[in-house]
Structures are given as structure tokens and as C-alpha cells.
C-alpha positions as CSV (number, residue, x, y, z in Angstrom):
1,M,-9.3,37.9,51.6
2,K,-8.4,40.9,53.7
3,L,-6.0,40.4,56.5
4,T,-6.5,41.4,60.1
5,A,-4.1,44.0,61.6
6,Q,-2.3,41.1,63.4
7,Q,-1.9,39.1,60.2
8,I,-0.4,42.1,58.5
9,I,2.1,42.4,61.2
10,E,2.9,38.7,60.8
11,L,3.3,39.2,57.1
12,E,5.7,42.1,57.5
13,N,7.7,40.4,60.3
14,E,8.2,37.2,58.2
15,T,9.3,39.2,55.3
16,I,12.0,41.0,57.3
17,L,13.2,37.7,58.9
18,F,13.3,35.8,55.6
19,C,15.2,38.7,54.0
20,Q,17.8,38.6,56.8
21,E,18.1,34.8,56.8
22,M,18.5,34.6,53.0
23,I,21.2,37.3,53.0
24,Q,23.0,35.2,55.6
25,I,23.2,32.3,53.0
26,P,26.0,33.5,50.6
27,S,24.6,32.2,47.3
28,V,27.3,33.9,45.3
29,N,27.5,33.6,41.5
30,H,31.1,34.1,40.3
31,G,30.1,33.5,36.6
32,E,31.4,31.0,34.1
33,G,29.4,28.3,35.8
34,R,30.9,28.9,39.3
35,G,27.9,29.4,41.6
36,D,26.1,27.7,44.4
37,E,22.4,28.0,45.2
38,K,22.0,24.7,46.9
39,A,21.8,25.9,50.5
40,I,19.4,28.8,49.7
41,A,17.2,26.6,47.5
42,A,16.9,24.2,50.4
43,Y,16.0,27.1,52.7
44,V,13.2,28.3,50.3
45,A,11.9,24.8,49.9
46,G,11.8,24.3,53.6
47,K,9.8,27.5,54.2
48,L,7.3,26.4,51.5
49,K,7.0,22.8,52.9
50,E,6.5,24.1,56.5
51,V,3.0,25.4,55.4
52,G,2.2,22.4,53.1
53,I,3.3,23.9,49.7
54,E,4.9,21.1,47.7
55,C,7.8,22.1,45.5
56,E,10.4,20.7,43.3
57,L,14.2,21.2,43.6
58,I,15.7,21.1,40.1
59,E,19.5,20.8,40.0
60,T,20.8,21.7,36.6
61,A,24.5,21.3,37.4
62,P,26.4,20.5,40.6
63,N,25.1,22.9,43.3
64,R,23.1,24.9,40.8
65,V,19.5,24.5,42.1
66,N,16.2,26.0,41.2
67,V,12.9,25.8,43.2
68,V,9.5,25.6,41.6
69,A,6.0,25.2,43.1
70,K,2.5,25.4,41.7
71,I,-0.3,27.1,43.6
72,L,-3.8,26.5,42.2
73,G,-6.1,29.5,41.9
74,S,-9.8,29.7,42.4
75,D,-10.3,29.8,38.6
76,T,-8.1,27.2,37.1
77,S,-9.5,27.9,33.6
78,R,-7.6,31.3,33.4
79,P,-4.0,31.6,32.2
80,G,-1.5,31.4,35.0
81,L,1.0,33.9,36.3
82,V,4.7,33.1,36.8
83,L,5.8,34.8,40.0
84,H,9.6,34.5,40.0
85,G,12.8,35.6,41.7
86,H,16.4,34.6,41.6
87,L,18.4,33.1,44.4
88,D,22.0,34.0,43.4
89,V,23.9,37.2,44.1
90,V,27.0,38.9,42.8
91,P,30.2,38.7,44.8
92,A,31.0,41.2,47.6
93,N,34.4,42.3,48.9
94,A,33.9,42.5,52.6
95,S,36.7,44.9,53.2
96,D,34.9,47.5,51.1
97,W,31.7,47.3,53.2
98,S,30.7,49.1,56.3
99,L,29.1,45.9,57.6
100,D,29.6,42.2,56.8
101,P,27.9,41.8,53.4
102,F,26.4,38.4,54.5
103,S,25.3,39.5,58.0
104,G,21.8,40.6,57.2
105,E,22.2,43.0,60.0
106,I,19.6,45.7,60.8
107,K,21.1,49.2,61.2
108,D,19.7,52.7,60.8
109,G,16.4,51.3,59.7
110,F,17.8,49.1,56.9
111,I,18.6,45.5,56.3
112,W,22.2,45.3,55.1
113,G,23.8,42.7,52.9
114,R,24.4,41.4,49.4
115,G,21.1,40.6,47.8
116,A,19.1,43.1,50.0
117,V,17.7,44.7,46.9
118,D,18.8,42.2,44.2
119,M,16.7,40.3,45.0
120,K,16.3,38.6,48.3
121,D,13.9,41.3,49.4
122,M,11.4,40.3,46.7
123,D,12.1,36.6,47.4
124,A,11.2,37.2,51.0
125,M,8.0,39.1,50.1
126,I,6.9,36.2,47.8
127,L,7.6,33.6,50.5
128,A,5.8,35.5,53.2
129,T,2.8,36.1,51.0
130,V,2.2,32.5,49.9
131,R,2.8,31.2,53.4
132,M,0.1,33.6,54.6
133,W,-2.3,32.3,51.9
134,K,-1.7,28.8,53.1
135,R,-2.3,29.6,56.8
136,I,-5.6,31.4,56.1
137,G,-6.8,29.0,53.4
138,Y,-6.8,31.5,50.6
139,K,-6.6,30.8,46.9
140,P,-5.4,33.4,44.4
141,P,-7.7,34.3,41.5
142,R,-5.6,32.4,39.0
143,N,-3.0,29.7,39.0
144,I,0.5,30.8,40.1
145,L,3.8,29.2,39.3
146,L,6.4,30.1,41.8
147,A,9.9,30.0,40.4
148,F,13.1,30.8,42.3
149,F,15.8,30.6,39.7
150,A,19.5,30.0,39.9
151,D,22.2,31.8,37.8
152,E,20.3,35.0,36.9
153,E,23.4,37.0,37.6
154,A,25.3,35.1,34.8
155,S,22.6,35.0,32.0
156,G,20.5,32.2,33.4
157,T,22.3,29.2,31.8
158,Y,21.6,27.0,34.8
159,G,18.4,28.8,35.8
160,S,15.6,30.2,33.7
161,R,17.3,29.4,30.4
162,W,17.7,25.8,31.3
163,L,14.2,25.4,32.6
164,V,12.6,27.0,29.6
165,K,14.6,24.7,27.3
166,N,14.4,21.5,29.2
167,R,11.3,21.8,31.4
168,P,8.9,24.0,29.3
169,E,5.9,22.0,30.6
170,L,6.4,23.7,34.0
171,F,5.2,27.0,32.4
172,A,2.4,25.5,30.4
173,G,-0.8,27.6,30.6
174,C,1.0,30.7,31.9
175,S,0.6,34.0,30.0
176,E,2.3,36.6,32.2
177,A,5.1,37.0,34.6
178,V,6.1,39.3,37.4
179,S,9.6,39.7,38.9
180,E,12.3,42.2,40.0
181,V,13.3,45.8,39.4
182,G,10.0,47.6,39.3
183,G,7.3,49.1,41.5
184,F,9.8,51.1,43.6
185,S,9.4,54.8,44.3
186,V,11.4,57.7,42.8
187,T,10.8,61.2,44.0
188,I,11.1,63.9,41.3
189,T,11.0,67.7,41.1
190,G,8.0,69.0,43.0
191,G,8.0,66.1,45.4
192,H,6.0,63.9,43.1
193,R,6.4,60.2,44.1
194,L,6.5,58.0,41.0
195,Y,6.4,54.2,41.2
196,L,8.4,52.8,38.2
197,V,6.9,49.6,36.8
198,E,9.3,47.9,34.5
199,A,7.5,47.4,31.1
200,A,10.5,47.2,28.9
201,Q,14.2,46.1,28.9
202,K,17.2,46.8,26.7
203,G,18.7,44.0,24.7
204,I,22.2,42.9,25.2
205,A,25.1,42.7,22.6
206,W,28.5,42.0,24.0
207,V,30.9,42.4,21.2
208,K,34.6,41.5,20.8
209,L,36.8,43.7,18.7
210,S,40.0,42.1,17.3
211,A,42.9,43.7,15.5
212,K,45.9,42.1,13.7
213,G,49.1,43.8,13.1
214,T,52.8,43.2,12.6
215,A,54.7,41.9,15.6
216,G,58.1,43.4,16.3
217,H,60.5,45.0,18.8
218,G,59.1,47.7,21.0
219,S,61.9,50.1,20.1
220,F,61.1,50.1,16.3
221,I,58.8,52.3,14.4
222,N,55.6,50.3,13.7
223,R,52.7,51.7,11.7
224,D,50.9,48.4,11.8
225,N,50.4,48.1,15.5
226,A,47.5,46.0,16.6
227,V,47.3,47.7,20.0
228,T,47.0,51.1,18.4
229,K,44.3,49.9,16.0
230,V,42.1,48.4,18.7
231,S,42.7,51.3,21.0
232,D,41.6,53.8,18.3
233,A,38.5,51.7,17.7
234,V,37.7,51.6,21.5
235,S,38.2,55.3,21.7
236,R,35.8,56.0,18.9
237,I,33.1,53.7,20.3
238,G,33.6,54.8,23.9
239,N,33.4,58.5,23.0
240,Y,30.5,58.3,20.5
241,Q,27.4,60.3,21.3
242,W,24.5,58.0,20.6
243,P,21.4,59.7,19.2
244,Q,18.3,59.9,21.2
245,L,15.7,57.2,20.4
246,L,12.4,57.0,22.1
247,T,10.3,53.8,22.4
248,K,6.6,53.7,23.4
249,T,7.5,53.1,27.0
250,T,10.1,55.9,27.3
251,S,7.7,58.3,25.5
252,Q,5.0,57.6,28.1
253,F,7.5,58.0,30.9
254,F,8.9,61.4,29.8
255,K,5.5,62.8,28.8
256,K,4.5,62.1,32.4
257,I,7.6,63.8,33.8
258,A,6.9,66.8,31.6
259,E,3.2,66.9,32.8
260,L,4.1,66.7,36.5
261,T,6.9,69.2,36.4
262,G,5.4,71.7,34.0
263,D,8.4,71.3,31.7
264,K,8.3,70.8,28.0
265,F,8.1,67.4,26.3
266,D,10.1,67.6,23.1
267,P,10.3,64.1,21.6
268,K,13.5,65.1,19.8
269,N,15.2,66.1,23.0
270,V,14.1,64.8,26.4
271,Q,17.6,65.4,27.9
272,P,16.4,68.4,29.9
273,L,13.7,66.2,31.6
274,L,16.5,64.0,33.1
275,N,17.3,66.9,35.4
276,H,14.1,66.2,37.3
277,L,15.0,62.6,38.2
278,G,17.7,63.0,40.8
279,N,19.8,59.9,41.5
280,A,17.6,57.8,39.2
281,V,19.2,59.5,36.2
282,K,22.0,56.9,36.6
283,M,19.9,54.3,34.9
284,L,17.1,56.2,33.3
285,G,19.6,58.4,31.4
286,A,20.7,55.2,29.6
287,T,17.2,54.4,28.4
288,I,17.0,57.2,25.7
289,S,19.6,55.8,23.4
290,N,21.6,52.7,22.6
291,T,24.8,52.4,24.5
292,A,28.2,50.8,24.0
293,N,30.8,50.8,26.8
294,P,34.3,49.4,26.4
295,T,34.8,47.1,29.4
296,M,37.8,44.8,28.6
297,L,41.2,45.1,26.8
298,E,43.7,42.4,26.0
299,A,47.1,42.6,24.3
300,G,50.7,41.8,24.6
301,Y,52.9,39.7,26.8
302,K,56.0,41.7,27.3
303,A,56.8,45.4,27.6
304,N,59.3,45.5,24.7
305,V,57.3,43.3,22.3
306,I,54.7,44.7,19.9
307,P,52.1,42.0,19.7
308,Q,50.5,40.7,16.6
309,N,47.0,40.7,18.1
310,A,44.9,42.9,20.3
311,S,41.3,42.8,21.4
312,A,38.6,44.6,23.4
313,V,35.1,43.8,24.6
314,I,32.3,46.2,24.3
315,D,29.1,46.0,26.4
316,G,26.4,47.1,24.0
317,R,22.8,47.6,25.0
318,F,20.1,48.3,22.4
319,L,16.6,49.7,22.8
320,P,13.6,47.6,21.6
321,G,13.5,47.9,17.8
322,Y,17.0,49.3,17.5
323,E,19.3,46.3,17.5
324,N,20.4,46.8,13.9
325,D,21.3,50.4,14.6
326,L,23.6,49.4,17.4
327,H,25.5,46.8,15.3
328,E,25.8,48.9,12.3
329,T,27.2,51.9,14.3
330,I,29.7,49.7,16.2
331,K,31.0,48.2,13.0
332,K,31.3,51.6,11.3
333,L,33.1,53.1,14.3
334,A,35.4,50.2,14.6
335,G,36.7,50.6,11.1
336,D,37.6,48.2,8.3
337,E,40.7,46.8,10.0
338,I,38.8,45.6,13.1
339,E,37.0,42.2,13.2
340,V,33.7,42.5,15.1
341,E,32.4,39.4,16.7
342,I,29.2,39.0,18.8
343,L,30.0,37.2,22.0
344,T,26.6,37.4,23.7
345,R,23.2,38.5,22.4
346,D,19.9,38.7,24.1
347,I,16.6,40.2,23.2
348,A,15.0,43.5,24.1
349,L,11.5,43.5,25.6
350,E,8.6,45.9,25.6
351,A,5.1,45.2,26.9
352,E,2.0,47.3,27.0
353,F,1.4,49.3,30.1
354,A,-2.2,48.4,30.1
355,G,-4.6,45.6,30.8
356,P,-5.9,43.9,34.0
357,L,-2.4,42.9,35.4
358,V,-1.1,46.5,35.1
359,E,-4.3,47.9,36.5
360,A,-3.9,45.6,39.5
361,M,-0.4,46.8,40.0
362,C,-1.4,50.5,39.9
363,K,-4.4,49.9,42.2
364,A,-2.2,48.0,44.8
365,I,0.2,50.9,44.9
366,N,-2.5,53.5,45.4
367,V,-4.1,51.4,48.2
368,E,-0.9,51.9,50.2
369,D,0.1,55.3,48.8
370,S,-2.8,57.4,47.5
371,A,-0.3,60.0,46.3
372,G,1.8,57.5,44.4
373,I,1.9,57.8,40.6
374,P,2.6,54.4,38.8
375,V,4.5,54.9,35.5
376,P,6.1,52.5,33.0
377,Y,9.8,52.6,32.5
378,L,12.4,50.9,30.4
379,M,15.3,49.2,32.3
380,S,18.8,49.4,31.0
381,G,19.6,45.9,32.2
382,G,17.7,42.6,31.9
383,T,15.9,39.9,34.0
384,D,14.8,36.3,33.7
385,N,11.7,37.6,31.9
386,K,13.9,37.5,28.7
387,A,14.0,33.7,29.0
388,L,10.3,33.4,29.6
389,H,9.6,35.5,26.6
390,D,10.7,32.5,24.5
391,L,7.6,30.7,25.7
392,G,5.3,33.7,24.8
393,I,5.1,34.8,28.4
394,V,4.8,38.6,28.8
395,G,6.8,39.9,31.8
396,Y,6.9,42.9,34.1
397,G,9.1,44.1,36.8
398,F,7.1,44.7,40.0
399,S,8.9,44.2,43.3
400,P,7.4,47.2,45.2
401,L,9.3,49.4,47.6
402,R,8.6,52.8,49.0
403,L,12.0,54.5,49.3
404,P,13.4,57.5,51.2
405,E,13.7,60.5,48.9
406,D,17.5,60.8,49.4
407,L,18.4,57.1,48.9
408,D,20.5,56.5,45.8
409,F,18.7,53.3,45.1
410,F,20.3,52.4,41.7
411,A,23.8,52.6,43.3
412,L,22.8,49.7,45.6
413,F,22.4,47.2,42.8
414,H,25.7,45.2,42.8
415,G,27.1,48.1,44.9
416,V,28.9,48.4,48.2
417,D,26.7,48.6,51.3
418,E,23.7,47.2,49.6
419,R,20.7,47.6,51.9
420,V,16.9,47.9,51.9
421,P,14.8,50.1,54.1
422,I,12.7,48.1,56.6
423,D,9.7,50.4,56.2
424,G,10.0,50.1,52.4
425,L,10.0,46.4,52.7
426,K,6.9,46.3,54.9
427,F,5.2,48.6,52.4
428,G,6.3,46.3,49.6
429,V,4.9,43.1,50.9
430,R,1.6,44.8,51.7
431,V,1.4,46.1,48.1
432,L,2.5,42.7,46.7
433,Y,-0.2,41.0,48.7
434,E,-2.9,43.4,47.6
435,F,-1.7,43.0,43.9
436,L,-1.8,39.2,44.0
437,E,-5.4,39.3,45.4
438,N,-6.5,41.1,42.2
439,I,-4.7,39.4,39.4
């Protein structure tokens, strides 16, 4: 059902207001179970109930709260769509920011605050869209399960993981899912405006390296030093040049870059094509190989004591289909004297950039931006779609935004001065609305 000009303004204004108000609720996730989504979950539930959308608040631990609601489509025989966002945000050190990170203030055409792009902007777009449906009596083409998850920023133990394990019936009949980190614009060489739809994600392998040695006085010669052993292993892993590995998604992406820029596509070396991506190279440069970054070191308790044990943590990320390559390489680089233990493991994902749902995404973008070029991309991180995959649900990242050419968007995720452009947010909710009418 097409909206009137006035209804479009209402849709945009609600999105802006909701984004501001949700930022002002500091739903910070400190990790290790320390988080609080209770207040923001109540806010979301309240906005749904205002227009007559019944929802369920699901508390999985003290103050860890999820919100779910079912919206019946016009054709209930079709498989449903999970439309989901997360309510938690990472911490923010206010002294580092230009503005209060929980102010939701509007300045220079942006809404500022923690969660502005990750992902209270998308939460606001979802809320504004379904509220408009209710006000005008519209039903989407298929059933929709709205899910606002807790704990996404700490692996989803109290959010998507918990619901998939303990309440799988909520997702019964759903075949596809749409959530964050996709559908945003990136301007490349030649002024071509791409819209990156997330069709794949790297897998996660956080690994602990442990070394044992001979304890002793710090003034003695010691050739069996655990700190030296683990440091050498960390250095080898941290400095290793991982070979390029293309997946189906990255091949499609870089072929399009080559086509648009007139550059050469060499499947054995796409490194030169990264030069066309501007600030987006921060993340996209990490999608052509496995990666393993040392992130933590632990050893010793006194300056003049050589400890018996030392350890390090490596943040490993593997491409779809290349998990074994990551583990075998880390073990080889670590060496025979280092124990390698997997602390956290999560799957990689890769979906086809084809079919009615993808076509609806592409069409919705082009309705609002006829010059826009939708392309699939592989994300270096992960989303709650990983948990839903356990139920056979195929997920995509599509939280549309049209961004200024010079905005370093990827630096805003978990970064200082996180903010979202108001014009981009208005564009995003119009695209989301158009997309959901044609699913």
C-alpha cells in the first residue's frame, strides 16, 4: 500500500525520534553476562502496544530481555520472515566523545550516540514501519516475526542463542531473516554508488596459546622461558601474510568492482581492486583471506620472576569453507611447544545473492536511488543470523542507509563519535518500507 506524502513524512519523523530516544536508553553490554536491556525492551514493547501489536517480553537472565512479536501476512501459507535487531550496545567512554554518547543529540545533520549505527537506527526503522502498517491497516505479503534480541554484542548467549535453543517454536515456519550491516552505500572510484547487501559472514575462532617453561630468577640465563615461547608464537601469527582466498560472494563483489572501474579482475590477486574502495577497505580488505590477530597476553606476577606459564589470545576469523585452513595454519605457526585451545567457535555463513528476497532488496534500493548498484558482500564480523542458521533460516544483512561519500562509516561501528546521517536514515526507512511491501 503506497503511502501519501504526509505519511512518508510521519514515517521518517518517527524513525528519527525513535532512534534518538533509544540512544538515550543506555542498554550497555559489558560482556561476561553483564548487560541490561530491560528498559529499552520495555520501550520497544510500549511502542508496539501503542498501535495494538501484541508482543512478548522474554527475560533470559536478570535484566536480559528480548522482545518478540508476530505480524500476520496476507498469505499465511508462505514461509515467514524474521525481521530482527539487537537492543544492546557496546560501552562508550564519554570523555573520548565530542558529545554525550547517550544524548541522541542532533548536530551537523547527524544523530549522535552509542548505537546510532549499531543498531538502534535499524531498530527505529523497523518500529516506525510496523507502526505505520498498523495505522493504515496494511498486512505484509507474508508472516513476519519481529525479534529485538538482547546480548548480540557478547555472542547472543542471553539473546538469539537462548531463544533458538529454548523457544524454537517462535521461529517455526520462517525460512529467511533480515537484520543489520547491509544495504548501506559505499562510493567507489568513478563516483559509482554501491549498496552492499550482506550475503556472507566470516566464522569466528578465538584461540588461546599456552606455553610452559622453567620458572626462575629474572637475573639468570633461562633458555626455557614461557614468556619468550608465547611471544615468539604471537609474533609469527601476528606477522603472517595470509593467502588470498575468494568465496562465491567475494568473487561476485570484486568482479563488479573491476567492471565498474575498468580495472582487471585477477582471481589470484584482487588486492589492486581494494584501492577503489576508499574507507571501506578497513573491513572489505579483511574479506579476501582468513585473519588471526593477537589481542591478549598474560604472564608473570613480578618483574624479577620468570613465570612457569604464559598465554595469549588470538582472534581468528575464517572465510566460508576455510575453517580447517585457519586452524592448521595457527597450529603450525604456534609451534610444537605451544598448546592451542579453541575458546570460542562460530560458523561462517554464505547465502545466494539471488531469489525473490534479494530481488526485492535490489528493487527497493533502486526505487529510491536509480543510480544505486546493489552488490553482495562478505562481512568480517558476525550477526544474530548465525544463531538463526541453526534452525535452517537463511539470513541477510539489509539495514539500508545512503551515506555521504566522505563518511568513514566502518570506523563508526563501536567507535568514538558514532553517528548516523538524518538524510540517510530517512532514505533507509523508505527503502525498508518498500522492501517489506514486496517480500
